[in-house]
C-alpha positions as protocol buffer text, in pm:
chain_id: "A"
residue {
  index: 1
  type: MET
  ca { x: -6463 y: 8232 z: 11090 }
}
residue {
  index: 2
  type: SER
  ca { x: -6395 y: 7859 z: 11086 }
}
residue {
  index: 3
  type: GLN
  ca { x: -6383 y: 7655 z: 10769 }
}
residue {
  index: 4
  type: SER
  ca { x: -6684 y: 7446 z: 10875 }
}
residue {
  index: 5
  type: SER
  ca { x: -6907 y: 7759 z: 10886 }
}
residue {
  index: 6
  type: HIS
  ca { x: -6869 y: 7798 z: 10508 }
}
residue {
  index: 7
  type: ARG
  ca { x: -6973 y: 7442 z: 10424 }
}
residue {
  index: 8
  type: ASP
  ca { x: -7312 y: 7379 z: 10267 }
}
residue {
  index: 9
  type: LEU
  ca { x: -7417 y: 7016 z: 10292 }
}
residue {
  index: 10
  type: THR
  ca { x: -7782 y: 7079 z: 10210 }
}
residue {
  index: 11
  type: HIS
  ca { x: -7771 y: 6878 z: 9887 }
}
residue {
  index: 12
  type: PRO
  ca { x: -7628 y: 6553 z: 10033 }
}
residue {
  index: 13
  type: LEU
  ca { x: -7878 y: 6580 z: 10317 }
}
residue {
  index: 14
  type: GLN
  ca { x: -8165 y: 6622 z: 10070 }
}
residue {
  index: 15
  type: GLN
  ca { x: -8042 y: 6316 z: 9880 }
}
residue {
  index: 16
  type: LEU
  ca { x: -8060 y: 6109 z: 10199 }
}
residue {
  index: 17
  type: MET
  ca { x: -8406 y: 6250 z: 10271 }
}
residue {
  index: 18
  type: GLN
  ca { x: -8532 y: 6159 z: 9924 }
}
residue {
  index: 19
  type: ARG
  ca { x: -8414 y: 5800 z: 9969 }
}
residue {
  index: 20
  type: VAL
  ca { x: -8648 y: 5756 z: 10268 }
}
residue {
  index: 21
  type: GLY
  ca { x: -8934 y: 5969 z: 10134 }
}
residue {
  index: 22
  type: ILE
  ca { x: -8886 y: 6278 z: 10352 }
}
residue {
  index: 23
  type: SER
  ca { x: -8997 y: 6581 z: 10150 }
}
residue {
  index: 24
  type: SER
  ca { x: -8886 y: 6876 z: 10363 }
}
residue {
  index: 25
  type: PHE
  ca { x: -8667 y: 6978 z: 10653 }
}
residue {
  index: 26
  type: LYS
  ca { x: -8984 y: 7034 z: 10856 }
}
residue {
  index: 27
  type: ALA
  ca { x: -9087 y: 6676 z: 10787 }
}
residue {
  index: 28
  type: LEU
  ca { x: -8741 y: 6555 z: 10886 }
}
residue {
  index: 29
  type: SER
  ca { x: -8764 y: 6756 z: 11207 }
}
residue {
  index: 30
  type: LYS
  ca { x: -9096 y: 6592 z: 11290 }
}
residue {
  index: 31
  type: LYS
  ca { x: -8988 y: 6238 z: 11202 }
}
residue {
  index: 32
  type: ALA
  ca { x: -8659 y: 6258 z: 11392 }
}
residue {
  index: 33
  type: GLY
  ca { x: -8804 y: 6451 z: 11684 }
}
residue {
  index: 34
  type: VAL
  ca { x: -8539 y: 6723 z: 11666 }
}
residue {
  index: 35
  type: SER
  ca { x: -8552 y: 7098 z: 11610 }
}
residue {
  index: 36
  type: GLU
  ca { x: -8493 y: 7258 z: 11271 }
}
residue {
  index: 37
  type: ARG
  ca { x: -8196 y: 7436 z: 11428 }
}
residue {
  index: 38
  type: GLN
  ca { x: -8030 y: 7098 z: 11476 }
}
residue {
  index: 39
  type: ILE
  ca { x: -8093 y: 7019 z: 11111 }
}
residue {
  index: 40
  type: MET
  ca { x: -7928 y: 7348 z: 11019 }
}
residue {
  index: 41
  type: TYR
  ca { x: -7620 y: 7241 z: 11215 }
}
residue {
  index: 42
  type: LEU
  ca { x: -7613 y: 6922 z: 11013 }
}
residue {
  index: 43
  type: ARG
  ca { x: -7649 y: 7113 z: 10684 }
}
residue {
  index: 44
  type: ARG
  ca { x: -7351 y: 7324 z: 10783 }
}
residue {
  index: 45
  type: GLY
  ca { x: -7143 y: 7026 z: 10896 }
}
residue {
  index: 46
  type: GLN
  ca { x: -7137 y: 7154 z: 11253 }
}
residue {
  index: 47
  type: VAL
  ca { x: -7193 y: 6823 z: 11427 }
}
residue {
  index: 48
  type: SER
  ca { x: -6980 y: 6934 z: 11722 }
}
residue {
  index: 49
  type: GLN
  ca { x: -7270 y: 7159 z: 11824 }
}
residue {
  index: 50
  type: MET
  ca { x: -7514 y: 6866 z: 11825 }
}
residue {
  index: 51
  type: ARG
  ca { x: -7581 y: 6624 z: 12108 }
}
residue {
  index: 52
  type: LEU
  ca { x: -7508 y: 6258 z: 12044 }
}
residue {
  index: 53
  type: GLU
  ca { x: -7871 y: 6168 z: 12113 }
}
residue {
  index: 54
  type: THR
  ca { x: -7976 y: 6414 z: 11840 }
}
residue {
  index: 55
  type: LEU
  ca { x: -7735 y: 6257 z: 11594 }
}
residue {
  index: 56
  type: LEU
  ca { x: -7870 y: 5913 z: 11679 }
}
residue {
  index: 57
  type: LYS
  ca { x: -8225 y: 6031 z: 11608 }
}
residue {
  index: 58
  type: MET
  ca { x: -8113 y: 6178 z: 11276 }
}
residue {
  index: 59
  type: SER
  ca { x: -7932 y: 5857 z: 11190 }
}
residue {
  index: 60
  type: GLN
  ca { x: -8245 y: 5652 z: 11256 }
}
residue {
  index: 61
  type: ALA
  ca { x: -8476 y: 5889 z: 11069 }
}
residue {
  index: 62
  type: LEU
  ca { x: -8249 y: 5891 z: 10762 }
}
residue {
  index: 63
  type: GLN
  ca { x: -8180 y: 5517 z: 10794 }
}
residue {
  index: 64
  type: VAL
  ca { x: -7805 y: 5556 z: 10766 }
}
residue {
  index: 65
  type: PRO
  ca { x: -7536 y: 5430 z: 11005 }
}
residue {
  index: 66
  type: MET
  ca { x: -7400 y: 5686 z: 11248 }
}
residue {
  index: 67
  type: THR
  ca { x: -7050 y: 5637 z: 11109 }
}
residue {
  index: 68
  type: ASP
  ca { x: -7173 y: 5730 z: 10760 }
}
residue {
  index: 69
  type: LEU
  ca { x: -7357 y: 6032 z: 10896 }
}
residue {
  index: 70
  type: LEU
  ca { x: -7043 y: 6157 z: 11069 }
}
residue {
  index: 71
  type: ALA
  ca { x: -6829 y: 6088 z: 10764 }
}
residue {
  index: 72
  type: THR
  ca { x: -7060 y: 6298 z: 10545 }
}
residue {
  index: 73
  type: PHE
  ca { x: -7150 y: 6582 z: 10779 }
}
residue {
  index: 74
  type: GLY
  ca { x: -6865 y: 6585 z: 11029 }
}
residue {
  index: 75
  type: GLU
  ca { x: -6638 y: 6887 z: 11062 }
}
residue {
  index: 76
  type: ILE
  ca { x: -6313 y: 6834 z: 10875 }
}
residue {
  index: 77
  type: ARG
  ca { x: -5968 y: 6985 z: 10842 }
}
residue {
  index: 78
  type: PRO
  ca { x: -5740 y: 6942 z: 10544 }
}
residue {
  index: 79
  type: ASP
  ca { x: -5520 y: 6703 z: 10739 }
}
residue {
  index: 80
  type: ALA
  ca { x: -5763 y: 6514 z: 10963 }
}
residue {
  index: 81
  type: GLU
  ca { x: -6100 y: 6499 z: 11133 }
}
residue {
  index: 82
  type: THR
  ca { x: -6162 y: 6739 z: 11417 }
}
residue {
  index: 83
  type: ASP
  ca { x: -6126 y: 6611 z: 11770 }
}
residue {
  index: 84
  type: SER
  ca { x: -6499 y: 6667 z: 11825 }
}
residue {
  index: 85
  type: SER
  ca { x: -6600 y: 6436 z: 11541 }
}
residue {
  index: 86
  type: ALA
  ca { x: -6358 y: 6171 z: 11660 }
}
residue {
  index: 87
  type: ALA
  ca { x: -6500 y: 6202 z: 12010 }
}
residue {
  index: 88
  type: LEU
  ca { x: -6853 y: 6162 z: 11877 }
}
residue {
  index: 89
  type: LYS
  ca { x: -6756 y: 5847 z: 11690 }
}
residue {
  index: 90
  type: GLN
  ca { x: -6594 y: 5707 z: 12003 }
}
residue {
  index: 91
  type: GLU
  ca { x: -6901 y: 5789 z: 12210 }
}
residue {
  index: 92
  type: TYR
  ca { x: -7126 y: 5630 z: 11949 }
}
residue {
  index: 93
  type: GLN
  ca { x: -6922 y: 5310 z: 11955 }
}
residue {
  index: 94
  type: ARG
  ca { x: -6942 y: 5309 z: 12335 }
}
residue {
  index: 95
  type: MET
  ca { x: -7319 y: 5347 z: 12323 }
}
residue {
  index: 96
  type: GLN
  ca { x: -7350 y: 5071 z: 12064 }
}
residue {
  index: 97
  type: GLU
  ca { x: -7159 y: 4835 z: 12292 }
}
residue {
  index: 98
  type: GLN
  ca { x: -7373 y: 4941 z: 12587 }
}
residue {
  index: 99
  type: LEU
  ca { x: -7692 y: 4871 z: 12389 }
}
residue {
  index: 100
  type: ARG
  ca { x: -7556 y: 4531 z: 12286 }
}
residue {
  index: 101
  type: GLN
  ca { x: -7485 y: 4445 z: 12649 }
}
residue {
  index: 102
  type: GLN
  ca { x: -7832 y: 4564 z: 12751 }
}
residue {
  index: 103
  type: ARG
  ca { x: -7997 y: 4348 z: 12485 }
}
residue {
  index: 104
  type: GLU
  ca { x: -7799 y: 4048 z: 12606 }
}
residue {
  index: 105
  type: THR
  ca { x: -7900 y: 4120 z: 12966 }
}
residue {
  index: 106
  type: PHE
  ca { x: -8266 y: 4156 z: 12868 }
}
residue {
  index: 107
  type: ARG
  ca { x: -8250 y: 3830 z: 12672 }
}
residue {
  index: 108
  type: GLN
  ca { x: -8102 y: 3643 z: 12968 }
}
residue {
  index: 109
  type: GLU
  ca { x: -8360 y: 3792 z: 13207 }
}
residue {
  index: 110
  type: PHE
  ca { x: -8641 y: 3701 z: 12968 }
}
residue {
  index: 111
  type: GLU
  ca { x: -8519 y: 3344 z: 12935 }
}
residue {
  index: 112
  type: GLN
  ca { x: -8477 y: 3311 z: 13311 }
}
residue {
  index: 113
  type: SER
  ca { x: -8824 y: 3443 z: 13389 }
}
residue {
  index: 114
  type: SER
  ca { x: -8975 y: 3215 z: 13123 }
}
residue {
  index: 115
  type: LEU
  ca { x: -8793 y: 2913 z: 13265 }
}
residue {
  index: 116
  type: GLN
  ca { x: -8921 y: 2995 z: 13614 }
}
residue {
  index: 117
  type: VAL
  ca { x: -9279 y: 2992 z: 13485 }
}
residue {
  index: 118
  type: LEU
  ca { x: -9219 y: 2667 z: 13296 }
}
residue {
  index: 119
  type: GLU
  ca { x: -9023 y: 2497 z: 13573 }
}
residue {
  index: 120
  type: SER
  ca { x: -9296 y: 2255 z: 13683 }
}
residue {
  index: 121
  type: TRP
  ca { x: -9378 y: 2167 z: 13322 }
}
residue {
  index: 122
  type: LEU
  ca { x: -9013 y: 2110 z: 13233 }
}
residue {
  index: 123
  type: LEU
  ca { x: -8968 y: 1876 z: 13530 }
}
residue {
  index: 124
  type: GLN
  ca { x: -9295 y: 1686 z: 13511 }
}
residue {
  index: 125
  type: TRP
  ca { x: -9392 y: 1665 z: 13145 }
}
residue {
  index: 126
  type: PRO
  ca { x: -9120 y: 1416 z: 13032 }
}
residue {
  index: 127
  type: THR
  ca { x: -9217 y: 1180 z: 13314 }
}
residue {
  index: 128
  type: ALA
  ca { x: -9586 y: 1215 z: 13233 }
}
residue {
  index: 129
  type: ALA
  ca { x: -9522 y: 1156 z: 12863 }
}
residue {
  index: 130
  type: TYR
  ca { x: -9317 y: 847 z: 12944 }
}
residue {
  index: 131
  type: ALA
  ca { x: -9592 y: 713 z: 13169 }
}
residue {
  index: 132
  type: ALA
  ca { x: -9849 y: 767 z: 12893 }
}
residue {
  index: 133
  type: GLN
  ca { x: -9632 y: 572 z: 12648 }
}
residue {
  index: 134
  type: GLN
  ca { x: -9596 y: 285 z: 12892 }
}
residue {
  index: 135
  type: ASN
  ca { x: -9965 y: 279 z: 12981 }
}
residue {
  index: 136
  type: PRO
  ca { x: -10193 y: 369 z: 12687 }
}
residue {
  index: 137
  type: GLN
  ca { x: -10493 y: 334 z: 12918 }
}
residue {
  index: 138
  type: LEU
  ca { x: -10381 y: 633 z: 13128 }
}
residue {
  index: 139
  type: PRO
  ca { x: -10657 y: 897 z: 13105 }
}
residue {
  index: 140
  type: ALA
  ca { x: -10525 y: 1198 z: 12915 }
}
residue {
  index: 141
  type: VAL
  ca { x: -10722 y: 1431 z: 13141 }
}
residue {
  index: 142
  type: ARG
  ca { x: -10461 y: 1371 z: 13412 }
}
residue {
  index: 143
  type: LEU
  ca { x: -10205 y: 1547 z: 13195 }
}
residue {
  index: 144
  type: LEU
  ca { x: -10402 y: 1869 z: 13159 }
}
residue {
  index: 145
  type: PRO
  ca { x: -10281 y: 2031 z: 13486 }
}
residue {
  index: 146
  type: LEU
  ca { x: -9925 y: 2005 z: 13353 }
}
residue {
  index: 147
  type: LEU
  ca { x: -10012 y: 2250 z: 13077 }
}
residue {
  index: 148
  type: ARG
  ca { x: -10100 y: 2524 z: 13325 }
}
residue {
  index: 149
  type: PRO
  ca { x: -9748 y: 2679 z: 13322 }
}
residue {
  index: 150
  type: MET
  ca { x: -9771 y: 2718 z: 12945 }
}
residue {
  index: 151
  type: GLU
  ca { x: -10107 y: 2891 z: 12985 }
}
residue {
  index: 152
  type: GLN
  ca { x: -9961 y: 3124 z: 13248 }
}
residue {
  index: 153
  type: LEU
  ca { x: -9669 y: 3215 z: 13023 }
}
residue {
  index: 154
  type: LEU
  ca { x: -9898 y: 3293 z: 12730 }
}
residue {
  index: 155
  type: GLN
  ca { x: -10113 y: 3502 z: 12962 }
}
residue {
  index: 156
  type: GLN
  ca { x: -9809 y: 3703 z: 13073 }
}
residue {
  index: 157
  type: TRP
  ca { x: -9727 y: 3773 z: 12707 }
}
residue {
  index: 158
  type: GLY
  ca { x: -10084 y: 3886 z: 12639 }
}
residue {
  index: 159
  type: VAL
  ca { x: -10150 y: 3590 z: 12408 }
}
residue {
  index: 160
  type: GLU
  ca { x: -10506 y: 3464 z: 12413 }
}
residue {
  index: 161
  type: ALA
  ca { x: -10702 y: 3198 z: 12227 }
}
residue {
  index: 162
  type: ILE
  ca { x: -10940 y: 3322 z: 11960 }
}
residue {
  index: 163
  type: ALA
  ca { x: -11191 y: 3048 z: 12047 }
}
residue {
  index: 164
  type: SER
  ca { x: -11202 y: 2712 z: 12224 }
}
residue {
  index: 165
  type: VAL
  ca { x: -11190 y: 2382 z: 12037 }
}
residue {
  index: 166
  type: GLY
  ca { x: -11541 y: 2248 z: 11983 }
}
residue {
  index: 167
  type: GLU
  ca { x: -11702 y: 2591 z: 12025 }
}
residue {
  index: 168
  type: GLU
  ca { x: -11960 y: 2703 z: 11769 }
}
residue {
  index: 169
  type: ILE
  ca { x: -11909 y: 3064 z: 11667 }
}
residue {
  index: 170
  type: SER
  ca { x: -11993 y: 3311 z: 11390 }
}
residue {
  index: 171
  type: TYR
  ca { x: -11749 y: 3290 z: 11100 }
}
residue {
  index: 172
  type: ASP
  ca { x: -11513 y: 3587 z: 11068 }
}
residue {
  index: 173
  type: PRO
  ca { x: -11246 y: 3554 z: 10795 }
}
residue {
  index: 174
  type: ARG
  ca { x: -11021 y: 3796 z: 10983 }
}
residue {
  index: 175
  type: TRP
  ca { x: -10975 y: 3545 z: 11265 }
}
residue {
  index: 176
  type: HIS
  ca { x: -11090 y: 3211 z: 11121 }
}
residue {
  index: 177
  type: GLN
  ca { x: -10962 y: 2979 z: 10849 }
}
residue {
  index: 178
  type: LEU
  ca { x: -11195 y: 2729 z: 10682 }
}
residue {
  index: 179
  type: MET
  ca { x: -11062 y: 2375 z: 10671 }
}
residue {
  index: 180
  type: GLU
  ca { x: -11336 y: 2252 z: 10438 }
}
residue {
  index: 181
  type: GLY
  ca { x: -11654 y: 2361 z: 10272 }
}
residue {
  index: 182
  type: THR
  ca { x: -11764 y: 2721 z: 10233 }
}
residue {
  index: 183
  type: ALA
  ca { x: -11900 y: 2987 z: 10464 }
}
residue {
  index: 184
  type: THR
  ca { x: -11981 y: 3354 z: 10454 }
}
residue {
  index: 185
  type: GLU
  ca { x: -11920 y: 3600 z: 10732 }
}
residue {
  index: 186
  type: GLY
  ca { x: -12166 y: 3541 z: 11016 }
}
residue {
  index: 187
  type: ASP
  ca { x: -12235 y: 3174 z: 10937 }
}
residue {
  index: 188
  type: ARG
  ca { x: -12209 y: 2927 z: 11222 }
}
residue {
  index: 189
  type: VAL
  ca { x: -11885 y: 2730 z: 11225 }
}
residue {
  index: 190
  type: LYS
  ca { x: -11721 y: 2489 z: 11466 }
}
residue {
  index: 191
  type: VAL
  ca { x: -11366 y: 2538 z: 11594 }
}
residue {
  index: 192
  type: ARG
  ca { x: -11138 y: 2246 z: 11507 }
}
residue {
  index: 193
  type: TYR
  ca { x: -10805 y: 2401 z: 11606 }
}
residue {
  index: 194
  type: THR
  ca { x: -10777 y: 2706 z: 11826 }
}
residue {
  index: 195
  type: GLY
  ca { x: -10605 y: 3020 z: 11701 }
}
residue {
  index: 196
  type: TYR
  ca { x: -10420 y: 3292 z: 11890 }
}
residue {
  index: 197
  type: ARG
  ca { x: -10393 y: 3668 z: 11896 }
}
residue {
  index: 198
  type: GLN
  ca { x: -10188 y: 3914 z: 12096 }
}
residue {
  index: 199
  type: GLY
  ca { x: -10405 y: 4214 z: 12157 }
}
residue {
  index: 200
  type: ASP
  ca { x: -10527 y: 4320 z: 11813 }
}
residue {
  index: 201
  type: LYS
  ca { x: -10244 y: 4136 z: 11637 }
}
residue {
  index: 202
  type: LEU
  ca { x: -10329 y: 3805 z: 11473 }
}
residue {
  index: 203
  type: LEU
  ca { x: -10079 y: 3527 z: 11545 }
}
residue {
  index: 204
  type: TYR
  ca { x: -10262 y: 3218 z: 11410 }
}
residue {
  index: 205
  type: ARG
  ca { x: -10613 y: 3191 z: 11269 }
}
residue {
  index: 206
  type: ALA
  ca { x: -10850 y: 2945 z: 11433 }
}
residue {
  index: 207
  type: LYS
  ca { x: -10925 y: 2657 z: 11194 }
}
residue {
  index: 208
  type: VAL
  ca { x: -11296 y: 2599 z: 11158 }
}
residue {
  index: 209
  type: SER
  ca { x: -11547 y: 2397 z: 10958 }
}
residue {
  index: 210
  type: PRO
  ca { x: -11913 y: 2469 z: 10876 }
}
residue {
  index: 211
  type: VAL
  ca { x: -12172 y: 2342 z: 11119 }
}
């Protein structure tokens, strides 16, 4: 029987669980999305019998770095770490680098797609702003079509206005912020500055004043 089969790492695992408010191995299994058999492997220090994806889930559930998890629960020999633990560490580092590269790729793709939507605004707005500075009599309404790309981008992100400026609506403190005076929920108020939400998430409250 191997040395690792005699190890009992239940106590250090329970200490990690207590730090993040996990009360039982069943609760850990549910939170991490792994079987209780996999947790038993961890308690015995038999990480070589666990898939890397499982170890990553355990690392996230316990909120500890993978390297710390392997250092605590990895199979050991008196002279050195086992080859399996070293291989897991190497694979983890490879996956971390792959995730970093993916995030960078996603960021570049996001920026590129956003710039494509904003292209007409980026090219035309500085000229329009300059023309407005040179000719104060220029009707501002002519500039409104230039804001369309911004509206399209916000629409793609699921961002919508809570209410239009000048609109009279029923006061709701969840979505509206009083600029002056007082109002109770349901009172009529007028929108002074529009607010925004993304689905059910509040981004900015609409600023309102009593009618």
